[in-house]
mmJSON file of the N, C-alpha and C atoms, coordinates in Angstrom:
{"data_MODEL":{"atom_site":{
"group_PDB":["ATOM","ATOM","ATOM","ATOM","ATOM","ATOM","ATOM","ATOM","ATOM","ATOM","ATOM","ATOM","ATOM","ATOM","ATOM","ATOM","ATOM","ATOM","ATOM","ATOM","ATOM","ATOM","ATOM","ATOM","ATOM","ATOM","ATOM","ATOM","ATOM","ATOM","ATOM","ATOM","ATOM","ATOM","ATOM","ATOM","ATOM","ATOM","ATOM","ATOM","ATOM","ATOM","ATOM","ATOM","ATOM","ATOM","ATOM","ATOM","ATOM","ATOM","ATOM","ATOM","ATOM","ATOM","ATOM","ATOM","ATOM","ATOM","ATOM","ATOM","ATOM","ATOM","ATOM","ATOM","ATOM","ATOM","ATOM","ATOM","ATOM","ATOM","ATOM","ATOM","ATOM","ATOM","ATOM","ATOM","ATOM","ATOM","ATOM","ATOM","ATOM","ATOM","ATOM","ATOM","ATOM","ATOM","ATOM","ATOM","ATOM","ATOM","ATOM","ATOM","ATOM","ATOM","ATOM","ATOM","ATOM","ATOM","ATOM","ATOM","ATOM","ATOM","ATOM","ATOM","ATOM","ATOM","ATOM","ATOM","ATOM","ATOM","ATOM","ATOM","ATOM","ATOM","ATOM","ATOM","ATOM","ATOM","ATOM","ATOM","ATOM","ATOM","ATOM","ATOM","ATOM","ATOM","ATOM","ATOM","ATOM","ATOM","ATOM","ATOM","ATOM","ATOM","ATOM","ATOM","ATOM","ATOM","ATOM","ATOM","ATOM","ATOM","ATOM","ATOM","ATOM","ATOM","ATOM","ATOM","ATOM","ATOM","ATOM","ATOM","ATOM","ATOM","ATOM","ATOM","ATOM","ATOM","ATOM","ATOM","ATOM","ATOM","ATOM","ATOM","ATOM","ATOM","ATOM","ATOM","ATOM","ATOM","ATOM","ATOM","ATOM","ATOM","ATOM","ATOM","ATOM","ATOM","ATOM","ATOM","ATOM","ATOM","ATOM","ATOM","ATOM","ATOM","ATOM","ATOM","ATOM","ATOM","ATOM","ATOM","ATOM","ATOM","ATOM","ATOM","ATOM","ATOM","ATOM","ATOM","ATOM","ATOM","ATOM","ATOM","ATOM","ATOM","ATOM","ATOM","ATOM","ATOM","ATOM","ATOM","ATOM","ATOM","ATOM","ATOM","ATOM","ATOM","ATOM","ATOM","ATOM","ATOM","ATOM","ATOM","ATOM","ATOM","ATOM","ATOM","ATOM","ATOM","ATOM","ATOM","ATOM","ATOM"],
"id":[1,2,3,4,5,6,7,8,9,10,11,12,13,14,15,16,17,18,19,20,21,22,23,24,25,26,27,28,29,30,31,32,33,34,35,36,37,38,39,40,41,42,43,44,45,46,47,48,49,50,51,52,53,54,55,56,57,58,59,60,61,62,63,64,65,66,67,68,69,70,71,72,73,74,75,76,77,78,79,80,81,82,83,84,85,86,87,88,89,90,91,92,93,94,95,96,97,98,99,100,101,102,103,104,105,106,107,108,109,110,111,112,113,114,115,116,117,118,119,120,121,122,123,124,125,126,127,128,129,130,131,132,133,134,135,136,137,138,139,140,141,142,143,144,145,146,147,148,149,150,151,152,153,154,155,156,157,158,159,160,161,162,163,164,165,166,167,168,169,170,171,172,173,174,175,176,177,178,179,180,181,182,183,184,185,186,187,188,189,190,191,192,193,194,195,196,197,198,199,200,201,202,203,204,205,206,207,208,209,210,211,212,213,214,215,216,217,218,219,220,221,222,223,224,225,226,227,228,229,230,231,232,233,234],
"type_symbol":["N","C","C","N","C","C","N","C","C","N","C","C","N","C","C","N","C","C","N","C","C","N","C","C","N","C","C","N","C","C","N","C","C","N","C","C","N","C","C","N","C","C","N","C","C","N","C","C","N","C","C","N","C","C","N","C","C","N","C","C","N","C","C","N","C","C","N","C","C","N","C","C","N","C","C","N","C","C","N","C","C","N","C","C","N","C","C","N","C","C","N","C","C","N","C","C","N","C","C","N","C","C","N","C","C","N","C","C","N","C","C","N","C","C","N","C","C","N","C","C","N","C","C","N","C","C","N","C","C","N","C","C","N","C","C","N","C","C","N","C","C","N","C","C","N","C","C","N","C","C","N","C","C","N","C","C","N","C","C","N","C","C","N","C","C","N","C","C","N","C","C","N","C","C","N","C","C","N","C","C","N","C","C","N","C","C","N","C","C","N","C","C","N","C","C","N","C","C","N","C","C","N","C","C","N","C","C","N","C","C","N","C","C","N","C","C","N","C","C","N","C","C","N","C","C","N","C","C","N","C","C","N","C","C"],
"label_atom_id":["N","CA","C","N","CA","C","N","CA","C","N","CA","C","N","CA","C","N","CA","C","N","CA","C","N","CA","C","N","CA","C","N","CA","C","N","CA","C","N","CA","C","N","CA","C","N","CA","C","N","CA","C","N","CA","C","N","CA","C","N","CA","C","N","CA","C","N","CA","C","N","CA","C","N","CA","C","N","CA","C","N","CA","C","N","CA","C","N","CA","C","N","CA","C","N","CA","C","N","CA","C","N","CA","C","N","CA","C","N","CA","C","N","CA","C","N","CA","C","N","CA","C","N","CA","C","N","CA","C","N","CA","C","N","CA","C","N","CA","C","N","CA","C","N","CA","C","N","CA","C","N","CA","C","N","CA","C","N","CA","C","N","CA","C","N","CA","C","N","CA","C","N","CA","C","N","CA","C","N","CA","C","N","CA","C","N","CA","C","N","CA","C","N","CA","C","N","CA","C","N","CA","C","N","CA","C","N","CA","C","N","CA","C","N","CA","C","N","CA","C","N","CA","C","N","CA","C","N","CA","C","N","CA","C","N","CA","C","N","CA","C","N","CA","C","N","CA","C","N","CA","C","N","CA","C","N","CA","C","N","CA","C","N","CA","C","N","CA","C","N","CA","C"],
"label_alt_id":[null,null,null,null,null,null,null,null,null,null,null,null,null,null,null,null,null,null,null,null,null,null,null,null,null,null,null,null,null,null,null,null,null,null,null,null,null,null,null,null,null,null,null,null,null,null,null,null,null,null,null,null,null,null,null,null,null,null,null,null,null,null,null,null,null,null,null,null,null,null,null,null,null,null,null,null,null,null,null,null,null,null,null,null,null,null,null,null,null,null,null,null,null,null,null,null,null,null,null,null,null,null,null,null,null,null,null,null,null,null,null,null,null,null,null,null,null,null,null,null,null,null,null,null,null,null,null,null,null,null,null,null,null,null,null,null,null,null,null,null,null,null,null,null,null,null,null,null,null,null,null,null,null,null,null,null,null,null,null,null,null,null,null,null,null,null,null,null,null,null,null,null,null,null,null,null,null,null,null,null,null,null,null,null,null,null,null,null,null,null,null,null,null,null,null,null,null,null,null,null,null,null,null,null,null,null,null,null,null,null,null,null,null,null,null,null,null,null,null,null,null,null,null,null,null,null,null,null,null,null,null,null,null,null],
"label_comp_id":["UNK","UNK","UNK","UNK","UNK","UNK","UNK","UNK","UNK","UNK","UNK","UNK","UNK","UNK","UNK","UNK","UNK","UNK","UNK","UNK","UNK","UNK","UNK","UNK","UNK","UNK","UNK","UNK","UNK","UNK","UNK","UNK","UNK","UNK","UNK","UNK","UNK","UNK","UNK","UNK","UNK","UNK","UNK","UNK","UNK","UNK","UNK","UNK","UNK","UNK","UNK","UNK","UNK","UNK","UNK","UNK","UNK","UNK","UNK","UNK","UNK","UNK","UNK","UNK","UNK","UNK","UNK","UNK","UNK","UNK","UNK","UNK","UNK","UNK","UNK","UNK","UNK","UNK","UNK","UNK","UNK","UNK","UNK","UNK","UNK","UNK","UNK","UNK","UNK","UNK","UNK","UNK","UNK","UNK","UNK","UNK","UNK","UNK","UNK","UNK","UNK","UNK","UNK","UNK","UNK","UNK","UNK","UNK","UNK","UNK","UNK","UNK","UNK","UNK","UNK","UNK","UNK","UNK","UNK","UNK","UNK","UNK","UNK","UNK","UNK","UNK","UNK","UNK","UNK","UNK","UNK","UNK","UNK","UNK","UNK","UNK","UNK","UNK","UNK","UNK","UNK","UNK","UNK","UNK","UNK","UNK","UNK","UNK","UNK","UNK","UNK","UNK","UNK","UNK","UNK","UNK","UNK","UNK","UNK","UNK","UNK","UNK","UNK","UNK","UNK","UNK","UNK","UNK","UNK","UNK","UNK","UNK","UNK","UNK","UNK","UNK","UNK","UNK","UNK","UNK","UNK","UNK","UNK","UNK","UNK","UNK","UNK","UNK","UNK","UNK","UNK","UNK","UNK","UNK","UNK","UNK","UNK","UNK","UNK","UNK","UNK","UNK","UNK","UNK","UNK","UNK","UNK","UNK","UNK","UNK","UNK","UNK","UNK","UNK","UNK","UNK","UNK","UNK","UNK","UNK","UNK","UNK","UNK","UNK","UNK","UNK","UNK","UNK","UNK","UNK","UNK","UNK","UNK","UNK"],
"label_asym_id":["A","A","A","A","A","A","A","A","A","A","A","A","A","A","A","A","A","A","A","A","A","A","A","A","A","A","A","A","A","A","A","A","A","A","A","A","A","A","A","A","A","A","A","A","A","A","A","A","A","A","A","A","A","A","A","A","A","A","A","A","A","A","A","A","A","A","A","A","A","A","A","A","A","A","A","A","A","A","A","A","A","A","A","A","A","A","A","A","A","A","A","A","A","A","A","A","A","A","A","A","A","A","A","A","A","A","A","A","A","A","A","A","A","A","A","A","A","A","A","A","A","A","A","A","A","A","A","A","A","A","A","A","A","A","A","A","A","A","A","A","A","A","A","A","A","A","A","A","A","A","A","A","A","A","A","A","A","A","A","A","A","A","A","A","A","A","A","A","A","A","A","A","A","A","A","A","A","A","A","A","A","A","A","A","A","A","A","A","A","A","A","A","A","A","A","A","A","A","A","A","A","A","A","A","A","A","A","A","A","A","A","A","A","A","A","A","A","A","A","A","A","A","A","A","A","A","A","A","A","A","A","A","A","A"],
"label_entity_id":["1","1","1","1","1","1","1","1","1","1","1","1","1","1","1","1","1","1","1","1","1","1","1","1","1","1","1","1","1","1","1","1","1","1","1","1","1","1","1","1","1","1","1","1","1","1","1","1","1","1","1","1","1","1","1","1","1","1","1","1","1","1","1","1","1","1","1","1","1","1","1","1","1","1","1","1","1","1","1","1","1","1","1","1","1","1","1","1","1","1","1","1","1","1","1","1","1","1","1","1","1","1","1","1","1","1","1","1","1","1","1","1","1","1","1","1","1","1","1","1","1","1","1","1","1","1","1","1","1","1","1","1","1","1","1","1","1","1","1","1","1","1","1","1","1","1","1","1","1","1","1","1","1","1","1","1","1","1","1","1","1","1","1","1","1","1","1","1","1","1","1","1","1","1","1","1","1","1","1","1","1","1","1","1","1","1","1","1","1","1","1","1","1","1","1","1","1","1","1","1","1","1","1","1","1","1","1","1","1","1","1","1","1","1","1","1","1","1","1","1","1","1","1","1","1","1","1","1","1","1","1","1","1","1"],
"label_seq_id":[1,1,1,2,2,2,3,3,3,4,4,4,5,5,5,6,6,6,7,7,7,8,8,8,9,9,9,10,10,10,11,11,11,12,12,12,13,13,13,14,14,14,15,15,15,16,16,16,17,17,17,18,18,18,19,19,19,20,20,20,21,21,21,22,22,22,23,23,23,24,24,24,25,25,25,26,26,26,27,27,27,28,28,28,29,29,29,30,30,30,31,31,31,32,32,32,33,33,33,34,34,34,35,35,35,36,36,36,37,37,37,38,38,38,39,39,39,40,40,40,41,41,41,42,42,42,43,43,43,44,44,44,45,45,45,46,46,46,47,47,47,48,48,48,49,49,49,50,50,50,51,51,51,52,52,52,53,53,53,54,54,54,55,55,55,56,56,56,57,57,57,58,58,58,59,59,59,60,60,60,61,61,61,62,62,62,63,63,63,64,64,64,65,65,65,66,66,66,67,67,67,68,68,68,69,69,69,70,70,70,71,71,71,72,72,72,73,73,73,74,74,74,75,75,75,76,76,76,77,77,77,78,78,78],
"pdbx_PDB_ins_code":[null,null,null,null,null,null,null,null,null,null,null,null,null,null,null,null,null,null,null,null,null,null,null,null,null,null,null,null,null,null,null,null,null,null,null,null,null,null,null,null,null,null,null,null,null,null,null,null,null,null,null,null,null,null,null,null,null,null,null,null,null,null,null,null,null,null,null,null,null,null,null,null,null,null,null,null,null,null,null,null,null,null,null,null,null,null,null,null,null,null,null,null,null,null,null,null,null,null,null,null,null,null,null,null,null,null,null,null,null,null,null,null,null,null,null,null,null,null,null,null,null,null,null,null,null,null,null,null,null,null,null,null,null,null,null,null,null,null,null,null,null,null,null,null,null,null,null,null,null,null,null,null,null,null,null,null,null,null,null,null,null,null,null,null,null,null,null,null,null,null,null,null,null,null,null,null,null,null,null,null,null,null,null,null,null,null,null,null,null,null,null,null,null,null,null,null,null,null,null,null,null,null,null,null,null,null,null,null,null,null,null,null,null,null,null,null,null,null,null,null,null,null,null,null,null,null,null,null,null,null,null,null,null,null],
"Cartn_x":[10.648,9.546,9.563,8.761,9.417,8.655,9.678,8.791,7.549,7.242,5.737,5.148,5.152,3.835,4.006,5.312,5.072,4.955,4.938,4.116,2.282,2.249,0.994,-0.046,1.359,1.523,2.298,1.251,1.345,0.832,1.777,1.236,0.731,0.126,0.425,-0.733,0.062,-0.65,-1.651,-2.258,-3.965,-5.187,-4.225,-5.003,-4.674,-5.438,-6.251,-4.518,-4.186,-3.264,-1.86,-1.503,-0.209,-0.565,-0.744,-0.48,-0.406,-0.081,0.687,-0.632,-1.199,-2.877,-2.409,-2.936,-3.205,-3.178,-2.859,-2.617,-3.85,-4.953,-5.711,-6.611,-6.686,-7.66,-8.004,-8.839,-8.473,-7.918,-7.535,-8.358,-5.686,-6.293,-5.087,-4.058,-2.915,-2.291,-2.302,-3.08,-3.205,-4.396,-5.578,-6.483,-6.671,-5.757,-4.64,-4.598,-3.573,-3.117,-4.442,-4.524,-5.987,-6.355,-7.099,-8.2,-7.264,-4.923,-5.612,-4.802,-4.824,-4.058,-5.851,-6.432,-7.852,-8.21,-7.388,-7.477,-8.606,-8.897,-10.25,-8.148,-8.903,-8.203,-7.755,-7.462,-7.118,-8.675,-9.315,-10.229,-11.618,-11.81,-12.747,-12.443,-11.074,-10.865,-11.086,-10.901,-11.302,-12.84,-13.896,-14.337,-15.056,-14.73,-14.553,-14.574,-13.62,-13.15,-13.241,-14.028,-13.872,-13.099,-12.462,-11.076,-10.038,-9.93,-8.551,-7.776,-7.403,-6.983,-6.497,-6.459,-5.437,-4.435,-3.461,-2.717,-1.352,-2.739,-2.623,-2.809,-3.697,-3.815,-1.607,-1.157,-0.16,0.969,0.09,1.604,1.683,0.128,0.253,0.939,0.37,1.264,2.735,3.264,4.937,5.461,4.783,5.157,4.781,4.735,4.48,4.951,6.021,7.264,8.675,8.427,9.898,9.372,8.805,8.837,9.196,8.797,9.024,10.559,11.497,12.224,13.386,12.592,13.225,14.459,13.448,14.139,13.884,12.221,11.544,11.552,11.57,10.843,9.647,8.705,7.543,7.638,6.38,6.968,6.491,6.627,6.101,5.054,4.47,2.74,3.481,2.798,3.348,3.528],
"Cartn_y":[10.829,10.337,11.319,12.438,13.229,12.483,12.433,12.078,12.114,13.771,13.436,12.91,13.232,11.571,10.065,10.031,8.436,8.365,9.72,8.899,8.824,9.487,8.719,7.316,6.183,5.401,4.367,3.079,2.523,1.114,0.557,-1.087,-0.88,-2.138,-2.307,-3.786,-4.01,-6.152,-6.33,-5.735,-5.311,-5.367,-4.582,-3.134,-4.364,-4.974,-6.056,-6.686,-7.431,-8.345,-7.883,-6.707,-5.975,-5.147,-5.604,-4.33,-3.028,-2.324,-0.62,-0.315,0.053,1.227,2.175,3.139,4.726,5.282,5.905,6.02,6.595,6.265,7.174,5.981,5.293,4.554,2.961,2.654,0.868,0.576,0.991,1.831,0.901,-0.218,-0.943,-0.117,0.395,1.052,-0.307,-1.388,-2.357,-1.6,-1.314,-1.058,0.537,1.335,2.558,2.019,1.505,1.13,0.449,-1.011,-1.277,-0.159,0.89,1.4,2.634,2.716,3.326,2.482,1.51,0.714,0.066,0.54,0.501,2.005,2.951,4.439,4.64,4.513,5.919,7.418,8.084,8.946,9.897,10.595,10.513,11.139,12.142,12.66,11.327,10.451,9.588,8.611,8.439,7.379,8.661,9.797,9.749,10.038,10.371,10.563,9.27,7.523,6.497,6.193,6.778,6.717,7.675,8.21,9.592,10.058,8.561,9.058,9.442,8.969,9.341,10.733,11.312,12.758,12.6,13.382,13.285,13.178,14.057,13.558,12.473,11.475,10.405,8.795,9.544,8.422,9.125,9.776,10.46,9.058,9.676,8.535,7.263,7.041,5.009,4.554,5.837,5.651,5.634,6.745,6.81,5.565,5.502,4.8,2.965,2.358,1.076,0.965,2.904,2.712,1.976,2.568,3.334,1.36,0.943,-1.041,-1.696,-1.284,-1.972,-2.399,-0.386,-0.641,-1.325,-1.729,-2.275,-1.261,0.47,0.737,1.728,0.766,1.305,-0.002,-0.103,-1.848,-0.975,-1.786,-0.774,-0.725,0.784,1.015,0.229,0.611,-0.662,0.266,-0.665,-0.088,1.42,2.574,3.57,3.548],
"Cartn_z":[-8.55,-7.258,-6.554,-5.983,-4.29,-3.598,-2.73,-1.213,-0.28,-1.003,-0.945,-1.378,-2.719,-3.302,-2.628,-2.77,-2.393,-0.629,-0.095,1.409,0.844,-0.226,-0.04,-0.681,-0.927,-0.882,0.637,0.964,1.984,2.228,2.644,2.991,4.327,4.934,5.886,5.997,7.112,6.781,7.308,7.822,8.632,7.125,6.243,4.768,4.184,3.661,1.871,2.205,3.457,3.836,2.927,3.029,2.802,1.69,0.624,-0.685,-0.546,-1.569,-1.318,-1.649,-0.892,-1.103,-0.694,-1.488,-1.307,0.262,0.659,2.39,2.904,3.127,4.515,3.427,2.429,1.895,2.07,1.421,0.673,-0.546,-1.314,-3.267,-2.983,-3.237,-3.626,-4.589,-5.148,-6.079,-7.7,-7.477,-8.553,-9.708,-8.52,-9.224,-10.261,-8.86,-9.916,-11.132,-10.876,-12.597,-13.309,-12.869,-13.498,-14.712,-14.137,-14.754,-15.413,-15.248,-16.771,-17.576,-16.716,-17.833,-19.239,-18.623,-18.689,-19.741,-19.649,-20.668,-20.008,-18.403,-17.78,-17.571,-17.817,-17.295,-15.971,-14.684,-13.391,-12.547,-13.57,-13.105,-13.186,-14.192,-14.3,-13.222,-12.84,-11.347,-10.461,-10.004,-8.921,-9.171,-9.697,-10.253,-9.473,-9.715,-9.584,-8.32,-7.892,-6.267,-5.326,-4.798,-4.086,-3.448,-2.553,-1.655,-2.159,-3.046,-4.214,-4.492,-4.782,-5.772,-6.693,-7.724,-8.361,-8.276,-7.211,-6.889,-7.274,-5.66,-4.979,-7.045,-8.123,-9.148,-9.563,-9.696,-9.837,-9.147,-7.673,-7.265,-7.331,-7.52,-7.693,-9.223,-10.142,-11.613,-11.432,-10.75,-10.281,-10.151,-8.163,-7.699,-8.506,-9.694,-10.308,-11.626,-11.979,-12.731,-11.707,-10.856,-9.65,-9.545,-8.757,-9.168,-10.095,-11.294,-12.436,-12.66,-12.145,-12.491,-11.215,-10.405,-9.164,-8.018,-8.228,-8.045,-5.845,-5.82,-4.734,-3.797,-3.118,-1.448,-1.537,-1.39,-0.837,0.564,0.56,2.645,2.807,4.913,6.055,6.0,7.271,7.984,8.718,8.6,9.144,10.511],
"occupancy":[1.0,1.0,1.0,1.0,1.0,1.0,1.0,1.0,1.0,1.0,1.0,1.0,1.0,1.0,1.0,1.0,1.0,1.0,1.0,1.0,1.0,1.0,1.0,1.0,1.0,1.0,1.0,1.0,1.0,1.0,1.0,1.0,1.0,1.0,1.0,1.0,1.0,1.0,1.0,1.0,1.0,1.0,1.0,1.0,1.0,1.0,1.0,1.0,1.0,1.0,1.0,1.0,1.0,1.0,1.0,1.0,1.0,1.0,1.0,1.0,1.0,1.0,1.0,1.0,1.0,1.0,1.0,1.0,1.0,1.0,1.0,1.0,1.0,1.0,1.0,1.0,1.0,1.0,1.0,1.0,1.0,1.0,1.0,1.0,1.0,1.0,1.0,1.0,1.0,1.0,1.0,1.0,1.0,1.0,1.0,1.0,1.0,1.0,1.0,1.0,1.0,1.0,1.0,1.0,1.0,1.0,1.0,1.0,1.0,1.0,1.0,1.0,1.0,1.0,1.0,1.0,1.0,1.0,1.0,1.0,1.0,1.0,1.0,1.0,1.0,1.0,1.0,1.0,1.0,1.0,1.0,1.0,1.0,1.0,1.0,1.0,1.0,1.0,1.0,1.0,1.0,1.0,1.0,1.0,1.0,1.0,1.0,1.0,1.0,1.0,1.0,1.0,1.0,1.0,1.0,1.0,1.0,1.0,1.0,1.0,1.0,1.0,1.0,1.0,1.0,1.0,1.0,1.0,1.0,1.0,1.0,1.0,1.0,1.0,1.0,1.0,1.0,1.0,1.0,1.0,1.0,1.0,1.0,1.0,1.0,1.0,1.0,1.0,1.0,1.0,1.0,1.0,1.0,1.0,1.0,1.0,1.0,1.0,1.0,1.0,1.0,1.0,1.0,1.0,1.0,1.0,1.0,1.0,1.0,1.0,1.0,1.0,1.0,1.0,1.0,1.0,1.0,1.0,1.0,1.0,1.0,1.0,1.0,1.0,1.0,1.0,1.0,1.0,1.0,1.0,1.0,1.0,1.0,1.0],
"B_iso_or_equiv":[0.0,0.0,0.0,0.0,0.0,0.0,0.0,0.0,0.0,0.0,0.0,0.0,0.0,0.0,0.0,0.0,0.0,0.0,0.0,0.0,0.0,0.0,0.0,0.0,0.0,0.0,0.0,0.0,0.0,0.0,0.0,0.0,0.0,0.0,0.0,0.0,0.0,0.0,0.0,0.0,0.0,0.0,0.0,0.0,0.0,0.0,0.0,0.0,0.0,0.0,0.0,0.0,0.0,0.0,0.0,0.0,0.0,0.0,0.0,0.0,0.0,0.0,0.0,0.0,0.0,0.0,0.0,0.0,0.0,0.0,0.0,0.0,0.0,0.0,0.0,0.0,0.0,0.0,0.0,0.0,0.0,0.0,0.0,0.0,0.0,0.0,0.0,0.0,0.0,0.0,0.0,0.0,0.0,0.0,0.0,0.0,0.0,0.0,0.0,0.0,0.0,0.0,0.0,0.0,0.0,0.0,0.0,0.0,0.0,0.0,0.0,0.0,0.0,0.0,0.0,0.0,0.0,0.0,0.0,0.0,0.0,0.0,0.0,0.0,0.0,0.0,0.0,0.0,0.0,0.0,0.0,0.0,0.0,0.0,0.0,0.0,0.0,0.0,0.0,0.0,0.0,0.0,0.0,0.0,0.0,0.0,0.0,0.0,0.0,0.0,0.0,0.0,0.0,0.0,0.0,0.0,0.0,0.0,0.0,0.0,0.0,0.0,0.0,0.0,0.0,0.0,0.0,0.0,0.0,0.0,0.0,0.0,0.0,0.0,0.0,0.0,0.0,0.0,0.0,0.0,0.0,0.0,0.0,0.0,0.0,0.0,0.0,0.0,0.0,0.0,0.0,0.0,0.0,0.0,0.0,0.0,0.0,0.0,0.0,0.0,0.0,0.0,0.0,0.0,0.0,0.0,0.0,0.0,0.0,0.0,0.0,0.0,0.0,0.0,0.0,0.0,0.0,0.0,0.0,0.0,0.0,0.0,0.0,0.0,0.0,0.0,0.0,0.0,0.0,0.0,0.0,0.0,0.0,0.0],
"pdbx_formal_charge":[null,null,null,null,null,null,null,null,null,null,null,null,null,null,null,null,null,null,null,null,null,null,null,null,null,null,null,null,null,null,null,null,null,null,null,null,null,null,null,null,null,null,null,null,null,null,null,null,null,null,null,null,null,null,null,null,null,null,null,null,null,null,null,null,null,null,null,null,null,null,null,null,null,null,null,null,null,null,null,null,null,null,null,null,null,null,null,null,null,null,null,null,null,null,null,null,null,null,null,null,null,null,null,null,null,null,null,null,null,null,null,null,null,null,null,null,null,null,null,null,null,null,null,null,null,null,null,null,null,null,null,null,null,null,null,null,null,null,null,null,null,null,null,null,null,null,null,null,null,null,null,null,null,null,null,null,null,null,null,null,null,null,null,null,null,null,null,null,null,null,null,null,null,null,null,null,null,null,null,null,null,null,null,null,null,null,null,null,null,null,null,null,null,null,null,null,null,null,null,null,null,null,null,null,null,null,null,null,null,null,null,null,null,null,null,null,null,null,null,null,null,null,null,null,null,null,null,null,null,null,null,null,null,null],
"auth_seq_id":[1,1,1,2,2,2,3,3,3,4,4,4,5,5,5,6,6,6,7,7,7,8,8,8,9,9,9,10,10,10,11,11,11,12,12,12,13,13,13,14,14,14,15,15,15,16,16,16,17,17,17,18,18,18,19,19,19,20,20,20,21,21,21,22,22,22,23,23,23,24,24,24,25,25,25,26,26,26,27,27,27,28,28,28,29,29,29,30,30,30,31,31,31,32,32,32,33,33,33,34,34,34,35,35,35,36,36,36,37,37,37,38,38,38,39,39,39,40,40,40,41,41,41,42,42,42,43,43,43,44,44,44,45,45,45,46,46,46,47,47,47,48,48,48,49,49,49,50,50,50,51,51,51,52,52,52,53,53,53,54,54,54,55,55,55,56,56,56,57,57,57,58,58,58,59,59,59,60,60,60,61,61,61,62,62,62,63,63,63,64,64,64,65,65,65,66,66,66,67,67,67,68,68,68,69,69,69,70,70,70,71,71,71,72,72,72,73,73,73,74,74,74,75,75,75,76,76,76,77,77,77,78,78,78],
"auth_comp_id":["UNK","UNK","UNK","UNK","UNK","UNK","UNK","UNK","UNK","UNK","UNK","UNK","UNK","UNK","UNK","UNK","UNK","UNK","UNK","UNK","UNK","UNK","UNK","UNK","UNK","UNK","UNK","UNK","UNK","UNK","UNK","UNK","UNK","UNK","UNK","UNK","UNK","UNK","UNK","UNK","UNK","UNK","UNK","UNK","UNK","UNK","UNK","UNK","UNK","UNK","UNK","UNK","UNK","UNK","UNK","UNK","UNK","UNK","UNK","UNK","UNK","UNK","UNK","UNK","UNK","UNK","UNK","UNK","UNK","UNK","UNK","UNK","UNK","UNK","UNK","UNK","UNK","UNK","UNK","UNK","UNK","UNK","UNK","UNK","UNK","UNK","UNK","UNK","UNK","UNK","UNK","UNK","UNK","UNK","UNK","UNK","UNK","UNK","UNK","UNK","UNK","UNK","UNK","UNK","UNK","UNK","UNK","UNK","UNK","UNK","UNK","UNK","UNK","UNK","UNK","UNK","UNK","UNK","UNK","UNK","UNK","UNK","UNK","UNK","UNK","UNK","UNK","UNK","UNK","UNK","UNK","UNK","UNK","UNK","UNK","UNK","UNK","UNK","UNK","UNK","UNK","UNK","UNK","UNK","UNK","UNK","UNK","UNK","UNK","UNK","UNK","UNK","UNK","UNK","UNK","UNK","UNK","UNK","UNK","UNK","UNK","UNK","UNK","UNK","UNK","UNK","UNK","UNK","UNK","UNK","UNK","UNK","UNK","UNK","UNK","UNK","UNK","UNK","UNK","UNK","UNK","UNK","UNK","UNK","UNK","UNK","UNK","UNK","UNK","UNK","UNK","UNK","UNK","UNK","UNK","UNK","UNK","UNK","UNK","UNK","UNK","UNK","UNK","UNK","UNK","UNK","UNK","UNK","UNK","UNK","UNK","UNK","UNK","UNK","UNK","UNK","UNK","UNK","UNK","UNK","UNK","UNK","UNK","UNK","UNK","UNK","UNK","UNK","UNK","UNK","UNK","UNK","UNK","UNK"],
"auth_asym_id":["A","A","A","A","A","A","A","A","A","A","A","A","A","A","A","A","A","A","A","A","A","A","A","A","A","A","A","A","A","A","A","A","A","A","A","A","A","A","A","A","A","A","A","A","A","A","A","A","A","A","A","A","A","A","A","A","A","A","A","A","A","A","A","A","A","A","A","A","A","A","A","A","A","A","A","A","A","A","A","A","A","A","A","A","A","A","A","A","A","A","A","A","A","A","A","A","A","A","A","A","A","A","A","A","A","A","A","A","A","A","A","A","A","A","A","A","A","A","A","A","A","A","A","A","A","A","A","A","A","A","A","A","A","A","A","A","A","A","A","A","A","A","A","A","A","A","A","A","A","A","A","A","A","A","A","A","A","A","A","A","A","A","A","A","A","A","A","A","A","A","A","A","A","A","A","A","A","A","A","A","A","A","A","A","A","A","A","A","A","A","A","A","A","A","A","A","A","A","A","A","A","A","A","A","A","A","A","A","A","A","A","A","A","A","A","A","A","A","A","A","A","A","A","A","A","A","A","A","A","A","A","A","A","A"],
"auth_atom_id":["N","CA","C","N","CA","C","N","CA","C","N","CA","C","N","CA","C","N","CA","C","N","CA","C","N","CA","C","N","CA","C","N","CA","C","N","CA","C","N","CA","C","N","CA","C","N","CA","C","N","CA","C","N","CA","C","N","CA","C","N","CA","C","N","CA","C","N","CA","C","N","CA","C","N","CA","C","N","CA","C","N","CA","C","N","CA","C","N","CA","C","N","CA","C","N","CA","C","N","CA","C","N","CA","C","N","CA","C","N","CA","C","N","CA","C","N","CA","C","N","CA","C","N","CA","C","N","CA","C","N","CA","C","N","CA","C","N","CA","C","N","CA","C","N","CA","C","N","CA","C","N","CA","C","N","CA","C","N","CA","C","N","CA","C","N","CA","C","N","CA","C","N","CA","C","N","CA","C","N","CA","C","N","CA","C","N","CA","C","N","CA","C","N","CA","C","N","CA","C","N","CA","C","N","CA","C","N","CA","C","N","CA","C","N","CA","C","N","CA","C","N","CA","C","N","CA","C","N","CA","C","N","CA","C","N","CA","C","N","CA","C","N","CA","C","N","CA","C","N","CA","C","N","CA","C","N","CA","C","N","CA","C","N","CA","C","N","CA","C","N","CA","C"],
"pdbx_PDB_model_num":[1,1,1,1,1,1,1,1,1,1,1,1,1,1,1,1,1,1,1,1,1,1,1,1,1,1,1,1,1,1,1,1,1,1,1,1,1,1,1,1,1,1,1,1,1,1,1,1,1,1,1,1,1,1,1,1,1,1,1,1,1,1,1,1,1,1,1,1,1,1,1,1,1,1,1,1,1,1,1,1,1,1,1,1,1,1,1,1,1,1,1,1,1,1,1,1,1,1,1,1,1,1,1,1,1,1,1,1,1,1,1,1,1,1,1,1,1,1,1,1,1,1,1,1,1,1,1,1,1,1,1,1,1,1,1,1,1,1,1,1,1,1,1,1,1,1,1,1,1,1,1,1,1,1,1,1,1,1,1,1,1,1,1,1,1,1,1,1,1,1,1,1,1,1,1,1,1,1,1,1,1,1,1,1,1,1,1,1,1,1,1,1,1,1,1,1,1,1,1,1,1,1,1,1,1,1,1,1,1,1,1,1,1,1,1,1,1,1,1,1,1,1,1,1,1,1,1,1,1,1,1,1,1,1]
}}}
């Protein structure tokens, strides 16, 4: 995952108790991953959550993959 996509994922203790979210939104990465797991495609997710982009959906999926491999420390507040 390149650093440009990584900038789309952020955490802030003041936003959703510090959960990883898509930057500039209150949409948690976990919600995007749940949508993907339920079989929704990126276009459907963006339609359901219009503050997202398909790039943000891809970033969330890649972020989840990095976390499961323990290759990434969750980012802190900007």
